[in-house]
N, C-alpha and C positions, 0 to 999 in steps of 0.2 A: 486538543487534549484527549487522551484515551478515556473511553467510558469505563469507569470502575464503580459499578453499583454496589451498594451495601444493602443486603436483604434485611428488612426490618421485621416482617411477619409473614408466615405462611397463611394463606387465606382460602386455599382450595386445592383440589386434586383432580387431574384429568383421568377419570376412572377407566376410560377405554384404552389408554396408552399401555403398551406392553412393558415399558420401563417406567420407573418412578418419574412422574411429570407433574410438577406442582406450580400453582399460581401463588405469587408472592407480591408483597409491596416492598419498595425500597425506602430508605430514609428520606428520599426526595418526594415520596408519594407516588412514584411510578409503578404501574403494574408490569410484572415480568414473569416469564416462564423459567422455572428453575428445575434443572435435571441433574440431580446429584449422581456422581460417578458410582457411588456405592449402591445405587438403586438400579443399575443396569442388569438386565437378565443375561446370564452367560450364554454365549453363542459359540458354536464350534469353529466358525471361520473368521471371526473378528476377535482380536485380543481383548481381554477383560479391561474394563475401565478406560477405554479409549474413545468411546462414542461421544463423550462431551467435547473432546478436542476436535473430533471430526465435524461436529456441529459448528464449532468456531471457525475451522478452516474453510468450510463451505461458505460461510458468510464472507470470509476474506477473499475467496476466489470470485464470488459473485460481485463483490465490490471492485476487484481488479478488472473484471470483465466490463464494468460500467453499467451493470444491470439494475442496481438498486432493487433487488428482488427479495433477498433474504433479510428479515429484520435484524437489526444490530445485535450481535451475539459476542459474548466474551466469556472467559473463564473467571470464576469467582468463588467465594466462600459463602456457605449458607448454613442453616441449622443442622443439615445432614452431611456437612462436609463439602469438599470442592466439587464443582460441576459446571455445566454451562448455564449461562444466564442470558436470556433473550428478551428483547422488548416485546411486550404483548401487543398484538395487533387487534384493534377493534374491527370486527369483521361482520359481514352479512351472514347470519346463521342460515338463511334461506338459500344462499348461493350453492349451486351444484355445478361442478366443473364439467359434467358430462356433455352439456349442450355445446360449450366452447370447444371441447375436445373433438366432438363429432364434426363441428363446423371448421375445424383447423383454424381457430381464431388466431390471427398473427400475434396477439398479446401473449400467447403461450410460447412463442419462439424462445424467449430468454430462458424460460424454465426447462424447455426441451434441451437446449444447448448446455445449460448448467448440468443437467442429469448426465449427459454424455461425458462431459469433461471430468466431473467428479465421480463417475462410475457409480451412480446412485443405485443401490440394490433394492430400494423400497419407495419409489415414487407412486404413492396412492392418490386417488382423486381427492380424498379428504385433506391432503397435505397442500392443496392449492386453495388459498383464501382470497376473498375480494373485500376490500374495505369500503366504507360508506361513500368514498369518492370514486369508486369503480376501479381502483388500481389493484392488480393481482400481487399476491405475496406467496412465497414458498417457505414451508416449514418442515421440520422433522428430517434432519440430515445426518443421523447417527451412523447409518450404514453406507458410508462413502469411502472413497480413496483406497479400496482394496487393490493390491497389485495385480490380481487376476480379474478377468472379465466377469463382472457380477451385475451388469446393467439390467435392471427390471423397472420398467416405467410404463405408465398409461399414456405416454406422449409419443407413441410411434406414428402418429398421424402425419408427421412431417417427413417420414422416411423417404429417401430418394429425392427430396426437394433441395434445390440450391439454397445455401444459407443466405439470409438477408445481409446487406452491407453492414448493418450495425453489429451483427454477430461476428463477421470477419474482422472488423475493427477491434471488437472486444477480445477476440482470440490473440490478435497481435499485441494488445496491451497486456494480456495475461501472460503471454510468453515472455515478455520483457520482465514482468514482475517475478516470474519463476526463476529467472536468471539472477535475481537479487534476493532481497530479504524474505520475500514470501516463500521462495524455494527453500531457503535455509530453514524457515520455520516448519515447513512440511517435512523436510528431511529429519530435523531434530525430533519432531513429535511422532512421526510414523515410520521413519526409516528410509534408507536410500532406495529400496525397491519401490515403495509407494511413490516417492518423488519421481523416479525415472518413468514409472508407468503413467503418472499424471502428465509429465512433459511429453511423453509419446502420444497420449490421446490428443493433447492440444495440437501437436505438430501434424498428426494425421488428419484431424478434422480441418485444420487450416489449409493443408495441402490439397485435400480433395474438394473442399468447399461444398460438400453435399452431406445432408443428414444421413447417418447410417441406417441400414436396414436392420430389422430385428433378427436375432440369432435363430437358427433353425435346429440347433443341437441341444437347447435347454429352454425352459420356460422364460419368455421375454417379459411377462407381466407379473407384478407382485400379487400375493394372495393373502387376504382378500383385496380386491382392487380399490376398496374404500379405506 
């Protein structure tokens, strides 16, 4: 059954977020992160009020890859109107991804591949969380799926390395999903150009089987990196 949370109460706000990002409870007592579309800061290169849908589609793509990396995310209604609703992850506030990035921890491979596939323009270190069980999660995916190359990520440590078998299998599964309902969903939400670009990134990454090198004609890192 599809997850359809009903927001019961707003209980907090993430003050450091550039867009309205709120902590809320649902009628079932779950904690969720609610990002109303009307609270999105206008950007010159991303259409207005599309970031919430991009959050949802990144979750869908992560699930299709078999990564279980992005917390469950859906579109829903809240006190400030429609937006994305994501399950809140209990995380270790002391965790800093810098050490894992420098060590090229294999646990970061799924996140690095997801960034390439989704053309993530804003993968900061603070967008990688670790829960009490030690599992990594990736959040904040509003700046994704642009039809032009926008990839900016802190995960270039894998550049030039052959993709692990699990990533190759995931790309095959994603390619099949994009030929079906997931592709239709992306096309209807973001347009044919975004869908074709997504399919092209998946096909190229699978064909080459190697993580790409950072671009040399534009900044490859988000700013600030945290």
